[in-house]
Each structure stands twice: as structure tokens, then as C-alpha cells.
C-alpha positions as CSV (number, residue, x, y, z in Angstrom):
1,M,0.0,0.0,0.0
2,L,1.0,3.6,-0.3
3,Q,2.1,4.8,3.1
4,L,3.8,8.2,2.5
5,L,3.6,10.7,-0.3
6,H,6.0,13.5,-0.3
7,I,5.6,16.5,-2.7
8,E,7.7,19.6,-3.5
9,N,7.0,22.4,-5.9
10,I,4.3,20.8,-7.9
11,A,1.9,23.4,-9.2
12,V,0.5,25.2,-6.2
13,I,1.8,22.7,-3.7
14,E,5.0,24.1,-2.3
15,S,5.5,21.3,0.2
16,A,3.2,18.6,1.4
17,E,3.5,15.2,3.1
18,I,0.6,12.9,3.2
19,A,0.6,9.8,5.4
20,F,-2.1,7.4,4.1
21,D,-3.6,4.6,6.0
22,E,-5.0,1.1,5.1
23,G,-8.7,1.0,4.1
24,F,-10.5,3.9,2.6
25,N,-8.8,7.4,2.3
26,A,-10.8,10.4,1.0
27,L,-9.5,13.7,-0.2
28,T,-12.0,16.6,-0.3
29,G,-11.8,20.4,-0.9
30,E,-13.2,23.2,-2.9
31,T,-13.0,23.1,-6.8
32,G,-9.4,24.2,-7.7
33,A,-7.9,23.7,-4.3
34,G,-5.4,21.3,-5.7
35,K,-7.0,17.7,-5.2
36,S,-6.2,16.7,-8.7
37,I,-2.6,18.0,-8.3
38,V,-2.0,15.4,-5.6
39,I,-3.2,12.8,-8.1
40,D,-0.8,14.4,-10.8
41,A,2.0,14.1,-8.2
42,M,1.2,10.3,-7.7
43,G,1.1,9.9,-11.6
44,A,4.6,11.6,-11.8
45,V,6.2,9.4,-9.2
46,L,4.8,6.3,-10.9
47,G,6.5,7.4,-14.2
48,Q,3.5,8.7,-16.0
49,R,4.0,11.5,-18.6
50,T,4.5,14.9,-17.2
51,S,5.2,18.5,-18.4
52,R,7.8,20.9,-17.1
53,D,4.7,23.1,-16.6
54,L,3.9,21.1,-13.6
55,I,6.8,22.7,-11.8
56,R,5.7,25.5,-9.4
57,T,6.5,29.0,-10.7
58,G,9.9,30.3,-9.5
59,A,11.2,26.8,-8.7
60,S,14.0,25.1,-10.6
61,R,12.7,21.5,-10.0
62,A,9.9,19.5,-8.7
63,F,10.3,16.4,-6.5
64,V,7.9,13.6,-5.6
65,S,8.6,10.5,-3.4
66,A,6.3,7.6,-2.6
67,L,6.9,5.0,0.1
68,F,5.1,1.8,-0.4
69,T,4.8,-1.1,2.2
70,G,3.9,-4.8,1.9
71,V,5.6,-4.8,-1.6
72,P,6.1,-8.3,-2.9
73,E,8.8,-9.5,-5.3
74,L,7.8,-8.1,-8.6
75,E,9.2,-8.9,-12.2
76,A,9.3,-5.2,-12.9
77,L,11.6,-4.6,-9.8
78,S,13.9,-7.5,-10.8
79,A,14.2,-6.0,-14.3
80,C,15.7,-2.8,-13.0
81,G,17.9,-4.5,-10.4
82,A,15.7,-3.2,-7.3
83,A,14.1,-5.2,-4.5
84,P,11.9,-4.2,-1.5
85,E,13.7,-4.0,1.8
86,D,11.5,-5.7,4.6
87,G,8.6,-5.1,2.1
88,E,9.2,-1.4,1.7
89,L,10.0,0.3,-1.5
90,L,10.9,4.1,-2.0
91,L,10.1,5.6,-5.5
92,Q,11.4,9.1,-6.3
93,R,11.4,11.5,-9.2
94,E,12.9,14.9,-9.8
95,I,11.6,17.1,-12.7
96,Y,13.8,19.9,-13.8
97,A,12.8,23.1,-15.7
98,D,15.0,22.0,-18.6
99,G,13.1,18.8,-19.1
100,K,15.5,16.6,-17.4
101,N,14.2,13.7,-15.1
102,V,16.1,11.9,-12.4
103,C,14.1,8.7,-11.3
104,R,15.1,6.3,-8.5
105,C,13.6,2.9,-7.3
106,G,14.8,1.6,-4.0
107,G,17.7,4.1,-4.2
108,R,18.8,2.9,-7.6
109,P,18.7,5.1,-10.7
110,V,16.1,3.9,-13.2
111,T,14.7,5.4,-16.4
112,V,11.2,6.7,-16.6
113,A,10.0,3.8,-18.5
114,Q,11.3,1.4,-15.8
115,L,9.7,3.6,-13.1
116,R,6.4,3.3,-15.0
117,R,6.4,-0.4,-15.1
118,V,7.2,-0.6,-11.3
119,G,4.5,2.0,-10.5
120,G,1.9,0.2,-12.7
121,A,2.5,-3.0,-10.6
122,L,1.9,-1.0,-7.2
123,L,-0.9,1.5,-7.8
124,N,-3.8,2.0,-10.3
125,I,-5.2,5.4,-11.0
126,H,-8.8,5.7,-12.3
127,G,-9.1,9.2,-13.7
128,Q,-12.3,11.2,-13.7
129,H,-12.5,10.8,-17.6
130,D,-11.7,7.2,-17.6
131,G,-15.4,6.3,-17.9
132,Q,-15.3,7.9,-21.5
133,Q,-12.9,5.0,-22.4
134,L,-15.9,2.8,-22.4
135,L,-17.3,4.7,-25.4
136,D,-14.3,3.5,-27.4
137,E,-15.2,0.1,-28.6
138,E,-11.6,-0.6,-29.5
139,Q,-10.8,-0.7,-25.7
140,H,-13.5,-3.3,-24.9
141,G,-11.4,-6.3,-26.2
142,A,-8.4,-5.1,-24.0
143,Y,-10.6,-5.1,-21.0
144,L,-11.9,-8.6,-21.6
145,D,-8.3,-9.8,-22.2
146,S,-7.2,-8.2,-18.9
147,F,-9.9,-10.0,-17.1
148,G,-9.5,-13.4,-18.8
149,R,-5.8,-13.3,-18.5
150,V,-5.3,-14.6,-22.1
151,E,-1.6,-13.6,-22.3
152,G,-0.4,-17.1,-23.0
153,T,-3.0,-17.9,-25.7
154,L,-2.6,-14.5,-27.2
155,G,1.1,-15.1,-27.4
156,D,0.7,-18.2,-29.2
157,Y,-1.7,-16.6,-31.7
158,T,0.8,-13.6,-32.2
159,V,3.6,-16.0,-33.1
160,C,1.5,-17.6,-35.9
161,Y,0.2,-14.2,-37.1
162,Q,3.6,-12.6,-37.3
163,A,5.0,-15.6,-39.4
164,M,2.0,-15.4,-41.8
165,E,2.5,-11.5,-42.1
166,A,6.2,-12.1,-42.9
167,T,5.3,-14.5,-45.7
168,R,2.7,-12.1,-46.9
169,R,5.2,-9.3,-47.2
170,K,7.6,-11.5,-49.2
171,L,4.8,-12.4,-51.5
172,S,3.8,-8.8,-52.0
173,A,7.3,-8.0,-52.9
174,L,7.3,-10.5,-55.8
175,Q,3.9,-9.6,-57.2
176,M,4.5,-7.0,-59.9
177,D,3.3,-6.6,-63.5
178,E,5.5,-7.6,-66.4
179,A,6.7,-4.0,-67.4
180,E,7.7,-3.2,-63.9
181,K,9.4,-6.7,-63.7
182,E,11.5,-5.9,-66.8
183,R,12.4,-2.4,-65.6
184,R,13.6,-3.9,-62.3
185,L,15.6,-6.6,-64.0
186,D,17.3,-4.1,-66.3
187,S,18.2,-2.0,-63.4
188,L,19.6,-4.9,-61.3
189,R,21.6,-6.2,-64.2
190,F,23.2,-2.8,-64.8
191,Q,24.1,-2.3,-61.1
192,I,25.4,-5.9,-60.8
193,G,27.6,-5.4,-64.0
194,E,29.0,-2.0,-62.8
195,L,29.9,-3.4,-59.5
196,E,31.4,-6.7,-60.9
197,R,33.5,-4.7,-63.4
198,A,35.1,-2.6,-60.6
199,Q,36.4,-5.8,-59.1
200,L,36.1,-4.6,-55.6
201,K,38.2,-6.1,-52.8
202,P,37.5,-5.7,-49.2
203,G,40.1,-3.3,-47.5
204,E,41.5,-2.1,-50.8
205,E,40.5,1.5,-50.2
206,E,42.5,1.9,-47.2
207,A,45.8,0.6,-48.8
208,L,45.1,2.6,-51.9
209,L,44.7,5.9,-50.1
210,Q,47.8,5.2,-48.0
211,R,49.9,4.5,-51.2
212,R,48.5,7.5,-53.1
213,N,49.4,9.8,-50.1
214,L,52.9,8.3,-50.2
215,L,53.3,8.9,-53.9
216,R,51.9,12.4,-53.7
217,N,54.6,13.3,-51.2
218,S,57.4,11.4,-52.8
219,E,59.9,14.3,-52.7
220,K,59.4,15.0,-49.1
221,F,59.7,11.3,-48.4
222,M,62.9,10.8,-50.2
223,E,64.5,14.0,-48.7
224,A,63.6,12.9,-45.2
225,V,65.0,9.4,-45.7
226,Q,68.2,10.7,-47.2
227,R,68.9,13.3,-44.5
228,A,68.1,10.6,-41.8
229,V,70.6,8.2,-43.5
230,W,73.3,10.9,-43.7
231,Q,72.8,11.8,-40.0
232,L,73.3,8.2,-39.0
233,T,76.1,7.1,-41.4
234,G,77.9,10.3,-42.3
235,S,79.8,10.7,-45.6
236,D,82.5,8.6,-47.2
237,E,85.1,10.5,-45.0
238,G,83.3,9.1,-42.0
239,G,81.2,10.8,-39.2
240,G,77.5,10.0,-38.4
241,A,75.8,8.7,-35.3
242,V,76.5,5.2,-35.9
243,S,80.4,5.7,-36.1
244,A,80.2,8.0,-33.1
245,L,78.5,5.3,-31.0
246,E,81.0,2.7,-32.2
247,E,83.9,4.9,-31.3
248,A,82.3,5.7,-27.8
249,G,82.1,1.9,-27.2
250,N,85.6,1.4,-28.2
251,A,86.8,4.2,-25.8
252,L,85.2,2.4,-23.0
253,A,86.3,-1.1,-23.8
254,G,89.6,-0.8,-21.9
255,A,87.9,0.3,-18.7
256,R,85.1,-2.3,-18.7
257,G,87.1,-4.6,-16.6
258,L,88.0,-2.0,-13.9
259,D,84.6,-1.1,-12.6
260,E,81.2,-2.6,-12.9
261,Q,79.6,0.8,-13.7
262,F,81.9,1.0,-16.9
263,A,80.7,-2.4,-17.8
264,R,76.9,-1.5,-17.7
265,L,77.7,1.7,-19.6
266,G,79.5,-0.2,-22.3
267,E,76.5,-2.6,-22.7
268,R,74.2,0.3,-23.1
269,L,76.5,1.8,-25.7
270,E,76.5,-1.6,-27.5
271,S,72.7,-1.6,-27.4
272,L,72.4,2.0,-28.9
273,Y,75.0,1.2,-31.6
274,S,73.0,-2.0,-32.7
275,E,69.7,-0.1,-32.7
276,A,71.2,3.0,-34.7
277,Y,72.8,0.5,-37.1
278,D,69.5,-1.3,-37.6
279,V,67.6,2.0,-38.3
280,A,70.2,3.0,-40.8
281,E,70.0,-0.2,-42.7
282,T,66.1,0.0,-42.8
283,L,66.2,3.6,-44.2
284,R,68.8,2.5,-46.8
285,D,66.4,-0.4,-47.9
286,M,63.4,2.1,-48.0
287,E,65.6,4.5,-50.1
288,S,66.6,1.7,-52.6
289,S,63.3,0.1,-52.8
290,F,61.2,3.3,-53.3
291,D,60.0,3.5,-57.0
292,F,58.2,6.7,-57.8
293,S,56.1,6.2,-61.0
294,P,53.9,9.1,-62.2
295,Q,51.9,6.4,-64.1
296,E,51.2,4.5,-60.9
297,L,50.0,7.8,-59.3
298,D,47.6,8.4,-62.2
299,E,46.4,4.9,-61.9
300,L,45.8,5.3,-58.2
301,E,44.0,8.7,-58.7
302,G,41.7,7.0,-61.2
303,R,40.9,4.1,-59.0
304,A,40.2,6.4,-56.0
305,D,37.9,8.5,-58.3
306,Q,36.1,5.4,-59.3
307,L,35.5,4.2,-55.8
308,Y,34.2,7.7,-54.9
309,R,31.7,7.6,-57.7
310,L,30.5,4.0,-56.8
311,K,30.2,4.9,-53.1
312,K,27.8,7.7,-53.9
313,K,25.5,5.2,-55.5
314,Y,26.0,2.0,-53.7
315,G,27.3,2.6,-50.1
316,P,29.9,4.5,-48.0
317,T,32.5,1.7,-47.9
318,V,33.7,-1.1,-50.2
319,E,32.2,-3.5,-47.8
320,D,28.8,-1.9,-48.0
321,M,29.0,-2.0,-51.8
322,L,29.9,-5.6,-51.8
323,A,27.0,-6.4,-49.5
324,Y,24.7,-4.3,-51.9
325,L,26.1,-6.5,-54.7
326,D,25.0,-9.6,-52.9
327,R,21.5,-8.3,-52.3
328,C,21.2,-7.4,-55.9
329,R,22.2,-10.8,-57.1
330,E,19.7,-12.4,-54.6
331,E,16.8,-10.1,-55.7
332,L,17.8,-10.9,-59.4
333,E,17.5,-14.6,-58.7
334,Q,14.3,-14.1,-56.9
335,I,12.6,-12.1,-59.7
336,T,14.0,-14.5,-62.4
337,F,12.4,-17.3,-60.6
338,S,9.6,-15.3,-59.1
339,S,6.9,-17.6,-60.5
340,D,8.3,-20.6,-58.7
341,T,9.0,-18.6,-55.5
342,A,5.5,-17.1,-55.5
343,A,3.9,-20.5,-55.9
344,R,5.9,-21.7,-53.0
345,L,5.1,-18.8,-50.9
346,E,1.4,-19.1,-51.7
347,K,1.5,-22.7,-50.3
348,E,3.4,-21.6,-47.3
349,L,0.9,-18.7,-46.8
350,A,-2.2,-20.9,-47.0
351,K,-0.7,-23.3,-44.6
352,Q,0.2,-20.5,-42.0
353,R,-3.2,-18.9,-42.4
354,G,-4.8,-22.2,-41.3
355,Q,-2.4,-22.3,-38.3
356,V,-3.4,-18.6,-37.6
357,L,-7.2,-19.4,-37.7
358,K,-6.7,-22.5,-35.5
359,A,-4.8,-20.3,-32.9
360,A,-7.5,-17.5,-33.3
361,G,-10.2,-20.1,-32.7
362,E,-8.5,-21.2,-29.3
363,L,-8.2,-17.5,-28.5
364,S,-11.8,-16.9,-29.2
365,R,-12.8,-19.8,-27.0
366,V,-10.9,-18.6,-24.1
367,R,-12.3,-15.0,-24.6
368,R,-15.8,-16.3,-24.7
369,A,-15.5,-18.3,-21.6
370,A,-14.0,-15.2,-19.8
371,A,-16.8,-13.1,-21.2
372,G,-19.5,-15.2,-19.7
373,E,-17.8,-14.8,-16.3
374,L,-17.2,-11.2,-16.7
375,E,-20.9,-10.5,-17.6
376,A,-21.9,-12.2,-14.4
377,R,-19.4,-10.3,-12.3
378,I,-20.3,-7.0,-13.8
379,Q,-24.1,-7.5,-13.4
380,E,-23.5,-8.3,-9.8
381,E,-21.3,-5.2,-9.3
382,L,-24.0,-3.1,-10.9
383,R,-26.7,-4.5,-8.7
384,Q,-24.6,-3.3,-5.7
385,L,-24.2,0.1,-7.3
386,D,-28.0,0.6,-7.5
387,M,-28.4,-0.5,-11.1
388,P,-30.3,-3.8,-10.5
389,K,-32.5,-3.3,-13.8
390,V,-29.4,-2.8,-16.0
391,R,-28.5,-5.6,-18.3
392,F,-24.9,-5.9,-19.4
393,S,-23.7,-8.2,-22.2
394,I,-20.5,-8.9,-24.2
395,Q,-21.2,-9.3,-28.0
396,F,-18.7,-11.0,-30.3
397,G,-18.2,-10.5,-33.9
398,E,-15.8,-11.6,-36.5
399,K,-13.1,-9.8,-38.6
400,E,-10.1,-10.7,-40.8
401,P,-7.2,-11.9,-38.6
402,D,-5.0,-9.0,-37.3
403,A,-2.7,-8.5,-34.4
404,S,-5.4,-8.9,-31.7
405,G,-7.2,-12.0,-33.3
406,V,-10.3,-12.5,-35.3
407,D,-12.8,-11.3,-32.5
408,V,-14.7,-8.0,-32.5
409,V,-15.6,-7.3,-28.9
410,R,-18.5,-4.9,-27.9
411,F,-20.0,-4.1,-24.5
412,L,-23.9,-3.8,-24.7
413,M,-26.2,-2.7,-22.1
414,S,-30.0,-2.1,-21.6
415,A,-30.6,0.7,-19.1
416,N,-34.3,0.1,-18.6
417,V,-36.7,-2.9,-18.5
418,G,-38.0,-4.1,-21.8
419,E,-35.4,-2.1,-23.9
420,E,-33.2,-4.3,-26.1
421,L,-29.4,-4.4,-25.6
422,R,-27.5,-1.7,-27.5
423,P,-23.9,-0.4,-27.6
424,I,-22.9,1.4,-24.4
425,N,-21.9,4.5,-26.3
426,K,-25.5,4.8,-27.5
427,V,-27.4,4.6,-24.3
428,A,-25.3,5.0,-21.1
429,S,-25.6,8.3,-19.3
430,G,-22.5,9.9,-17.6
431,G,-23.6,8.5,-14.2
432,E,-24.1,5.1,-15.7
433,L,-20.7,5.2,-17.4
434,A,-19.1,6.1,-14.1
435,R,-20.5,3.2,-12.3
436,I,-20.0,0.6,-15.1
437,M,-16.3,1.7,-15.1
438,L,-16.1,1.5,-11.4
439,A,-17.6,-2.1,-11.5
440,L,-15.2,-2.9,-14.3
441,K,-12.2,-1.5,-12.4
442,N,-13.2,-3.5,-9.1
443,V,-13.5,-6.8,-11.1
444,L,-10.2,-6.3,-12.9
445,A,-8.4,-5.3,-9.7
446,E,-9.4,-8.7,-8.0
447,N,-7.2,-10.4,-10.5
448,E,-4.1,-8.1,-10.0
449,T,-1.5,-7.9,-7.4
450,I,-1.9,-4.1,-7.1
451,G,-2.3,-3.0,-3.6
452,T,-3.7,0.5,-4.1
453,L,-6.5,1.9,-6.1
454,V,-6.9,5.6,-6.7
455,F,-10.2,7.0,-7.9
456,D,-10.2,10.6,-9.1
457,E,-13.8,12.0,-8.8
458,V,-15.2,8.6,-9.6
459,D,-18.7,10.1,-8.4
460,T,-19.0,12.3,-11.6
461,G,-22.7,12.3,-12.7
462,V,-23.6,10.3,-9.4
463,S,-25.9,11.6,-6.7
464,G,-28.4,10.6,-4.1
465,R,-29.0,6.9,-3.5
466,A,-26.6,5.9,-6.2
467,A,-23.9,8.0,-4.5
468,Q,-24.5,6.0,-1.2
469,K,-24.2,2.8,-3.2
470,V,-20.9,3.9,-4.7
471,A,-19.7,4.7,-1.3
472,A,-20.6,1.4,0.1
473,K,-18.9,-0.4,-2.9
474,L,-15.7,1.6,-2.3
475,A,-15.8,0.7,1.3
476,Q,-16.0,-3.0,0.4
477,V,-13.2,-2.7,-2.1
478,S,-11.1,-1.1,0.7
479,R,-11.3,-4.2,2.8
480,R,-9.3,-6.0,0.0
481,K,-7.2,-3.0,-1.4
482,Q,-6.1,0.3,-0.1
483,V,-8.5,3.0,-1.7
484,L,-7.6,6.6,-2.3
485,C,-10.5,8.7,-3.5
486,V,-10.8,12.3,-4.5
487,T,-14.5,13.3,-4.2
488,H,-17.1,16.1,-3.8
489,L,-19.8,14.0,-2.4
490,P,-20.5,13.9,1.4
491,Q,-21.6,10.2,1.2
492,L,-18.3,9.1,-0.1
493,A,-16.3,11.2,2.2
494,A,-18.3,10.1,5.3
495,M,-17.6,6.4,4.3
496,A,-13.9,7.0,4.5
497,D,-11.6,5.5,7.3
498,T,-9.2,8.5,6.9
499,H,-10.3,11.9,5.6
500,F,-7.9,14.6,4.2
501,S,-8.9,18.2,3.2
502,V,-7.1,19.9,0.5
503,E,-7.1,23.7,1.2
504,K,-5.7,26.6,-0.9
505,G,-4.7,29.9,0.6
506,E,-2.3,32.9,0.1
507,R,1.1,33.7,2.0
508,D,3.5,36.3,1.0
509,G,1.8,37.1,-2.1
510,R,2.0,33.4,-3.3
511,T,-0.8,30.8,-3.6
512,F,-0.2,27.7,-1.7
513,T,-2.1,24.5,-1.0
514,E,-2.0,22.3,2.1
515,V,-3.2,18.8,2.8
516,L,-4.6,18.5,6.3
517,R,-5.6,15.2,8.1
518,L,-9.1,15.7,9.8
519,D,-10.2,14.5,13.1
520,R,-13.9,13.7,13.7
521,S,-15.0,17.2,14.6
522,Q,-13.1,18.7,11.4
523,R,-14.8,15.9,9.3
524,K,-18.3,17.1,10.6
525,L,-17.4,20.6,9.4
526,E,-16.0,19.4,6.0
527,L,-19.1,17.2,5.3
528,A,-21.5,20.0,6.2
529,R,-19.5,22.3,3.9
530,L,-19.9,19.7,1.1
531,T,-23.7,19.5,1.8
532,G,-24.5,23.2,2.1
533,G,-21.6,25.3,1.1
534,E,-20.3,28.2,3.2
535,A,-23.3,28.6,5.5
536,V,-22.7,25.8,7.9
537,T,-25.8,25.4,10.3
538,E,-26.5,23.2,13.2
539,A,-28.9,21.1,11.1
540,M,-26.0,20.5,8.6
541,L,-23.7,19.5,11.3
542,A,-26.3,17.1,12.6
543,G,-26.8,15.7,9.2
544,A,-22.9,15.3,8.8
545,E,-22.9,13.5,12.2
546,E,-25.6,11.1,10.9
547,L,-23.7,10.5,7.8
548,I,-20.5,9.5,9.8
549,S,-22.3,7.4,12.4
550,G,-24.3,5.6,9.6
551,A,-21.1,4.9,7.7
552,E,-19.4,3.6,10.9
553,A,-22.4,1.3,11.5
554,Y,-22.3,0.0,8.0
555,K,-18.5,-0.7,8.1
556,R,-18.9,-2.5,11.4
557,G,-21.3,-4.9,9.7
558,M,-19.1,-5.6,6.7
559,P,-17.0,-8.7,6.6
560,R,-13.2,-8.0,6.5
561,V,-11.1,-9.8,4.0
562,V,-7.7,-10.8,5.2
563,A,-4.8,-12.6,3.8
564,A,-4.4,-16.4,4.8
565,A,-1.0,-18.1,5.2
566,S,-1.4,-19.6,1.7
567,G,-1.5,-16.1,0.2
568,E,-5.3,-16.5,-0.7
569,E,-8.0,-14.3,0.6
570,R,-10.6,-15.2,3.1
571,T,-13.3,-13.3,5.0
572,S,-13.6,-12.9,8.7
């Protein structure tokens, strides 16, 4: 669960630290006070996309940290090399004005993507506009797959589908009319001929450029070699470094037996003489072997120019041009024998399509089984949310195989007795959408290891008795998961185990927001404000007390879900 949320310089929140409890946590406050900013801060530390505009005006950075407890071993944690310590895990994120982000998970630096994967396994945020996702029928299949846990079956189908698509692409590349085929053949033959006539050799360009550079600077080369030889060997009359070293060694020869130091110096002189003599001989060999030919330089210049022109057309290096030549030969062979290849690919494609349809059939079977269970679960949730007359159904249609299968999944509902089932986006009101989405989220959460559910104004479009039912449902959910709820409804706030008030004020000419934990008397005042506005009367306070007492009585009668030693849930 989320135990502690620390916020610095997020929008109008200069600094806030919120210690959440188990069960049902509610956040209330005036519109614009900053309740949704708290949710934005949670999203930021969970790796969701943020903007530098989120940083408080005048601040150079924003910082959010979240401490989770009771964290199990998660695959997302292992992937980034982090692990909970005694079940505790600290997530941190710094957002700088220049757009840079610094993220940490358990003290280890991680990327935003890694932080998002970890955060998604710990906490789920249901935004105030999430209900609108139900209007997008493309999302219905994803919701069903999430409930049915079809990952394995979908993975088997995906392997077959990708293989079929690869074959389809190969076949499509071969299918061209005769005129286009001849044009492509002429182009390939020309390119192959040009590259083959060039007789390219791997590594030849480097050797060519080195030799060309040497010939271009032949005069400097010869002058340098000759001067070095003269300095080492001297003239016919003698002199030079080699002779000098030899004479120095001879001079010490008579003294080498007198002292060990003279012996060592003599050995060093012998070594220097040998090295100098070897260098002189090497330079003489270079002088005698160097053969400058203007014709050779012209040939090298011509070859370098040829390689330059070919590189502009076929690749930046000789190796790239040779690889291109191989591809041209392969394509030429494929087109030349395209009829045979196409026939083979057609057979392979037909076989693969059969495998895809078989895998799609198995995927559809798993989905339809899950759909029946999901329908029953949603129907029960809607009954508890004061929608007993609503009928919910999942309709299946068919389509050509694509990445998701062959199923077209649509959620249907009938809002009134006697009305036929119709697509949700045709008949559902805003309040009905909110409650159906809440029902769906609750059902999906039961199959997940996520310990915390956040609802940002889930009560949109809900009032009266329906609001009381939503409050009761959130209280029931909070016995299995930690629930954090931003709300404007007194019924929901009264049902909370822990109540926070988000309040906006001014200090030193700046707007700031505070998050305050309310005691019972403060809760009464806040609920009275939610009910009647600024003018809080004794009657409103009495009504608030009645709401709190009624909520406490309801929760005392609820079964509590606890974790058994086996890891399964049981009620007490």
C-alpha cells in the first residue's frame, strides 16, 4: 500500500507530506484547491508522462517521493535491479525546468519507462475521465483480455500471425506486372555489371589511399629518408651517429674490466649502436626500394575516383558496396524465378493462415469463456451500485485476422426494463458510465497484485441513493485493497476511514495548497460544507454526524477480507 507521499514544488503545492492509512482514504476540498494536483504528483512518481509546466512558478525543480509497504517480489523490480527492503520500497522522481528527469527505485537510478512499469504494478489510478474510455469500442477487447488473462493464448496466436505476415510481405514484394518486372531486371543487371566490373576487394580503399598519399609526397619522403641516413652514417670521409656510437664503445672497452659501472655503460652503448645501425639499414632499404612512378600515381587517382563515384550510389565503404552487390544478385535470382518462388510462398501462406485461424479459434474460445464470467461479475457489481435493472452483455463479432485476433468485442447494455441491448456509447448516461467503469475496475483489480486503487472523482454524474451505493462499494473494495478517493460527495467522504482536506490559501503574495488530516469534529465541518456550502448550520452539522455514524455502522457490519497463510484471501 502507499504509506507516504511527499510533494515539493508541484503546481500550487510548495511542500506537502501525506501519510495514508489502510482502508478507505478520502480527499475533499473546494474546486481548484489542488486535489487533482495530488493525483498528478502520484502519476509523476509512478512514471507517467508529465510536463515541465507542472513545476511551481519560480522553482528550478519539482520532487515527488512515494513510500510503499507490503511490496512483494515483482518482475518489474527485478528487471531494474531493485528489490523491496523488509517489504518497503521508495520511489523518487525529480523533474527539472530544462526537461531532465532523475528517477530512483529503491535508491537505484532507473529510467522513466522502468519507473512506469514498477509503478503500474503497485498502484492504479482511475481518472475522472476514464469512464469515457468505455465509449471507445476498441478498448472493450483489451478489458476482456485483462480479465481473462489470455496472455499465453494471445502469445501463441501472435507467433503464428507474425509468421504469416512475414510471408505475406515476401509474396507482395514478388507481385509486380511484367513491365515493372523488366524495368527492375534491367536496373539490377546494370548495377550488378557495374559493381562486378569494378572488381572490388575488401580493405582495398585503405591501402590505396595510403599508397596514393605516399606517392603524392614522394619528394618529401625521399628528402627525409636521405637526411636521416646521412645523419646516421655520415659521408665517405666518416662521421655520423653510428660511427660515433661505435667509437664511444671502443673508448670504454679498456675500462670495462676496472669497474662494474663502466661495464654497464659499455653494454648500453653496444645496444644503442645496434639499434642505430639497424635503423640506418632499414632507411637504406626504403631508399633503394622506393620506386616513384607518375603512371602509378595516375592509376591510383583514377581508382580512387572510381571508388568515390561508386560509393555515392551503392554505399559508404567497399564492404557496403559488396553487401549491396550480394543483395542485388539475390533479388535478381528471386525475380527471375519469381513464379516458382511465388507458388511456394502461396502454399506456405495458406498453411500459415490455417495455423493462424486455429490459434485464433482457441483464443476466441478462451475469450468467450471469460466473457460469460465477466458478464456475471459486472452484473453483480452493478446490482450493488443501485443499477439492478441494467443488463450488461458482451457481444462477439468476426473480422479478418489482425494482431489482436479475429474477434470484435463490444460491450452492450440495456438501461431500462423491456429495452433491447445496445452499444454502451448509444445509451449510457454519464452517471451510468461512471458506475459501469467502477464495476469494471473493481472486477479487474481482483485479478491483479496491485495493492492501491486511486479514484479521481469517480462520483462524476452520481448523486442521491446511487452515491450512497458507490460509497458502500468503495468501502467494500477497501477491505481488500487500499483505496484513495478524490470526491465532492459527502456520502463518499463520510464512508472513508481516513479523511484529508485539500485547502488553498495565500502567503507572502503566493498561492499555496495544504493537505490536512481531519479529526472527527473537523470531518463534520467538512461534510457540512460539502452538503451546504459556506453557510454551515447546526442542522447541517447534525446531518454530517448522522452520515458519519451511519457509515461507521455500515462498516462494522461488513466482513473483513484478510490474507491467509497460503496467500489466498478469506473473510472474517
